[in-house]
C-alpha positions in Angstrom: 205.9 90.1 112.3 205.0 86.7 110.8 202.8 86.0 113.8 201.1 89.3 113.5 200.5 88.8 109.7 199.0 85.4 110.5 196.6 86.9 113.0 195.6 89.6 110.5 195.0 86.9 107.9 193.0 84.8 110.3 190.9 87.8 111.4 190.4 88.9 107.7 189.2 85.4 106.8 186.7 85.4 109.6 185.5 88.9 108.6 185.1 87.7 105.0 183.0 84.8 106.1 180.8 87.1 108.3 180.5 89.6 105.4 179.5 86.8 103.0 176.8 85.5 105.5 175.5 89.1 105.8 175.2 89.4 102.1 173.4 86.0 102.0 171.0 87.2 104.7 170.2 90.2 102.5 169.5 88.0 99.5 167.5 85.6 101.6 165.4 88.5 102.9 164.8 89.8 99.4 163.8 86.3 98.2 161.4 85.9 101.2 159.8 89.2 100.6 158.9 88.2 97.0 158.2 84.6 97.6 155.9 85.3 100.5 153.8 87.5 98.3 153.7 85.0 95.4 155.8 87.3 93.2 158.5 85.6 91.1 162.0 86.7 92.2 162.5 87.8 88.6 160.2 90.7 89.5 162.8 92.0 92.0 163.5 95.7 91.7 166.4 97.3 93.6 164.7 100.7 92.9 161.9 99.9 95.3 162.3 102.0 98.4 161.9 99.0 100.8 164.7 97.1 99.0 166.9 100.2 99.1 166.5 100.4 102.9 167.4 96.8 103.3 170.5 97.2 101.2 171.6 100.4 103.1 171.4 98.7 106.5 173.4 95.7 105.2 176.0 97.9 103.6 176.5 99.8 106.9 176.9 96.5 108.7 179.4 95.2 106.2 181.4 98.4 106.3 181.3 98.2 110.1 182.7 94.6 110.0 185.5 95.7 107.7 186.5 98.7 109.8 186.1 96.8 113.0 188.4 94.0 111.7 191.3 96.3 110.8 190.8 99.6 112.7 189.1 98.7 116.1 190.7 100.4 119.1 189.5 97.9 121.6 191.0 94.7 120.1 189.5 92.3 117.6 187.0 89.9 119.3 186.1 87.1 117.0 183.6 85.7 119.5 181.6 88.9 119.3 181.3 88.7 115.5 180.4 85.0 115.5 177.9 85.3 118.3 175.9 88.2 116.7 176.0 86.5 113.3 174.6 83.3 114.7 171.9 85.2 116.6 170.9 87.1 113.5 170.6 84.0 111.4 168.7 82.0 114.0 166.1 84.8 114.4 165.8 85.3 110.6 165.3 81.6 110.2 162.7 81.4 113.0 160.9 84.4 111.4 160.7 82.8 108.0 159.6 79.5 109.5 156.8 81.2 111.4 155.3 82.3 108.1 155.2 78.8 106.8 153.6 77.0 109.8 150.3 77.4 111.7 151.2 78.9 115.0 149.2 77.6 118.0 148.2 81.1 119.1 144.8 82.4 120.3 142.5 83.7 117.6 142.5 87.3 119.0 143.1 90.7 117.4 145.3 93.5 118.7 145.0 96.9 116.9 142.9 95.2 114.2 145.6 92.6 113.5 145.5 88.9 114.3 147.9 87.8 117.1 149.8 85.3 114.8 150.6 88.1 112.3 151.8 90.4 115.1 154.0 87.5 116.4 155.5 87.1 112.9 156.0 90.8 112.5 157.7 90.9 116.0 160.2 88.2 115.0 161.2 90.1 111.9 161.4 93.3 113.8 163.6 91.7 116.4 165.9 90.5 113.6 166.2 94.1 112.4 166.7 95.5 115.9 169.5 93.0 116.6 171.1 94.1 113.3 171.0 97.7 114.5 172.6 96.7 117.8 175.3 94.8 115.9 176.0 97.8 113.7 176.1 100.1 116.7 178.7 98.0 118.6 180.9 97.7 115.5 181.0 101.4 114.8 181.3 102.4 118.5 184.4 100.2 118.6 185.8 101.8 115.4 185.5 105.3 116.8 187.1 104.3 120.1 184.1 103.9 122.4 183.8 101.0 124.8 181.6 98.1 123.7 178.8 98.8 126.0 175.7 96.9 125.0 173.3 99.3 126.8 174.7 102.2 124.7 174.2 100.1 121.5 170.6 99.3 122.5 169.8 103.0 123.1 171.4 103.9 119.8 169.2 101.2 118.1 166.1 102.6 119.7 167.1 106.1 118.3 167.5 104.6 114.8 164.0 103.0 115.0 162.5 106.3 116.2 164.2 108.2 113.4 162.9 105.7 110.8 159.4 106.1 112.1 159.7 109.9 112.0 160.9 109.8 108.4 158.1 107.3 107.5 155.6 109.6 109.2 156.8 112.5 107.1 156.6 110.4 104.0 153.0 109.6 104.7 152.2 113.3 105.2 153.6 114.6 101.9 151.9 112.1 99.6 148.9 113.3 97.6 146.1 110.8 97.5 143.2 112.1 95.4 142.1 110.9 92.0 141.4 113.3 89.1 137.7 113.8 88.5 137.8 112.8 84.8 135.0 110.8 83.3 135.2 107.2 82.2 135.8 107.2 78.4 137.7 103.9 78.1 134.7 101.8 77.3 135.9 99.3 80.0 134.7 98.7 83.5 136.4 101.3 85.7 136.2 100.0 89.3 136.3 101.7 92.7 137.7 99.2 95.2 136.6 100.0 98.7 139.1 98.6 101.3 137.4 97.1 104.3 137.2 98.8 107.6 135.7 98.1 111.0 132.1 97.0 111.6 130.4 98.3 114.7 127.7 96.8 116.8 124.5 95.6 115.2 126.4 95.2 111.9 126.5 98.9 111.3 129.5 100.5 109.4 132.1 102.4 111.3 132.5 106.0 110.3 135.6 105.0 108.4 133.8 102.3 106.4 130.8 104.6 105.7 133.2 107.4 104.5 134.9 105.0 102.1 131.6 103.8 100.7 130.4 107.4 100.3 133.5 108.2 98.3 133.1 105.2 96.0 129.5 106.2 95.4 130.6 109.8 94.6 133.0 108.4 92.0 130.2 106.2 90.6 127.7 109.1 90.5 130.2 111.2 88.6 130.8 108.5 86.0 134.5 108.1 87.0 133.8 104.4 87.7 130.9 102.2 86.8 131.5 99.3 89.1 132.2 99.2 92.9 134.2 96.4 94.4 133.6 96.0 98.2 136.1 94.0 100.2 136.6 92.6 103.7 135.9 89.6 105.8 134.3 89.4 109.2 135.0 88.9 112.8 133.1 86.1 114.6 129.4 87.0 115.1 129.5 89.8 112.5 128.5 90.2 108.9 131.5 90.7 106.6 132.8 94.2 106.1 131.8 93.9 102.4 128.2 92.9 103.2 127.8 95.7 105.7 129.2 98.1 103.1 126.8 96.7 100.6 123.8 97.2 102.9 124.9 100.8 103.5 125.3 101.3 99.7 121.7 100.0 99.1 120.4 103.3 100.4 121.9 105.0 97.4 120.7 104.7 93.8 123.2 102.0 92.7 122.3 98.9 90.7 123.1 95.7 92.6 124.7 94.4 89.4 127.2 97.2 89.6 128.4 96.2 93.0 130.8 93.3 93.6 131.5 91.7 96.9 134.7 89.9 98.2 134.3 88.4 101.7 137.6 86.6 102.4 140.4 89.2 102.8 141.3 90.3 106.3 144.1 92.8 105.7 145.1 95.6 103.4 147.9 93.4 102.0 145.4 90.6 101.2 143.1 93.1 99.5 145.8 94.4 97.3 146.7 90.8 96.4 143.0 90.3 95.6 143.1 93.2 93.2 146.2 91.7 91.5 145.0 88.0 91.4 141.3 88.3 90.9 140.1 91.7 89.8 142.8 92.6 87.3 142.6 89.2 85.6 139.0 90.0 84.4 139.0 90.8 80.7 137.0 94.0 80.7 138.6 95.8 83.6 139.8 99.4 82.8 141.1 101.6 85.6 141.1 100.6 89.2 140.7 103.3 91.8 141.4 102.2 95.4 139.3 104.0 98.0 140.3 104.4 101.6 141.1 107.0 104.2 143.8 109.5 103.4 146.2 108.4 106.2 146.0 104.8 104.8 146.6 105.4 101.1 150.3 106.0 101.2 150.8 102.4 102.4 148.4 101.3 99.7 150.4 103.0 97.0 153.6 101.5 98.3 152.0 98.0 98.2 150.8 98.6 94.6 154.4 99.6 93.6 155.7 96.4 95.1 153.1 94.3 93.2 153.6 96.5 90.1 149.9 97.3 90.1 148.8 100.4 88.2 145.9 101.9 90.2 144.6 105.3 91.2 143.7 106.1 94.7 140.9 108.3 96.2 140.8 109.5 99.8 137.5 109.4 101.7 136.2 112.6 103.3 136.5 111.1 106.8 137.0 113.8 109.4 139.3 113.0 112.3 140.2 114.9 115.4 143.8 115.9 115.8 144.5 113.1 118.3 142.8 110.4 116.2 144.6 111.6 113.0 147.9 111.5 114.8 147.2 108.0 116.2 146.2 106.6 112.9 149.2 108.1 111.1 151.6 106.8 113.8 150.0 103.3 113.4 150.4 103.6 109.6 154.0 104.6 110.0 154.7 101.4 111.8 152.8 99.3 109.3 154.5 100.9 106.3 157.9 100.6 107.8 157.3 96.9 108.5 156.1 96.5 104.9 159.1 98.2 103.4 161.5 96.1 105.5 159.8 92.7 105.3 156.8 92.9 102.9 154.4 91.9 105.7 
């Protein structure tokens, strides 16, 4: 009995250490999400959906460790706990480091994202996937199933698929149109056009043209009296903002009512530009962010994270069923990654 009690205490001590490290990982992830976006950690909010998701996964993992330690039906294996904890911490550390250094990767784009950012996102996603595998093996052991790594991997893939389905549904139920009320504030209400692809011969893609058209509509109705164009350029092209400006010149808009920003390369950078540069101007009233309907749910979630108060307006871009499905699936992945890691 004394020997058994000693083993139980030893196992309990190891489990407590692993639980503590899991909690530290959660806090470190929270800290990274805010620090990486230049937000003081004092601005942390547990009510933000992305932070809730992080907490739920860690809670499931910690409960799994507790139940595994005292109720497993296949025998307590300390090496298993230690190995997965080390792997998780190493991957998380590498992911964070990758955001702080210049990675020697080719300057190419995949699905409109630079390769180095895809690599960073892949590292963080790998961390989350390994956590799912860890959780699965723990709970399989508790309910009496054999510790089969393949079964845990399949279960983790199912979890990821379920998360994407839920995110896809979330994107489809959000309303994204601004009310057509006039500007009575006496301040500069601004329509911010998020950048989109530039096609050959520096012509706007249908997406970019539709966004500019919607901004002009808001301008013409008097809802806004300034238009902020955003977006940088790929090598050999004019910037997205410049192409949008040239397109807008065909309308009756004063050049002085149009502002250009030529440095941002992603939605996240454009939302940060709104926070750091646009909203710091003294006479700014309401900001209305203009993009395509499928895109605006992620935009709103980013604004919540940054605590930016802004309206949104969906362009009138018409997409085929296949293209609409493709873009919403792409947005589902991007939104889930943002919720989990603020990337």
